[in-house]
C-alpha positions, 0 to 999 in steps of 0.5 A: 474445553470451552469454545466461544463463537463471536460474530465480527463484521470485517467491515467494522474491523477495517473501518476502525483501522488506520491507513497504516494498519490496513497497509500492514495487514495487506503486506503481511497477507501478501508475505504469507502467500495470499495474493489477489486473484484479481486486482480491482483498480483502474488501468493506467490511462497511458503508457506514460502513466504506467511508467510513472506508477512503476517509478513511484512503486519502486521509490516506495519499496526502496525509500531506505536507499535514497540519499538525503538530496534525493529525499529532499527533491521528492519532498519538494516535489510533493510540497507543490501539491 
């Protein structure tokens, strides 16, 4: 049996991936049981921001349960920015 060894720099792979592909990779790793030992992100600057970030996360995970009116409201808010 022949073996091939290829040295691939993970930074090169990640650089060439789209944001959607990177998110899918992270989601797949999480579902396979790979969880971060330390999340490196800024902590919420206030309790209000923490609630906001939790709310956005809930919307992201449950977007398929939104009504058309709720979807339109979110789209209208996002268009302001």
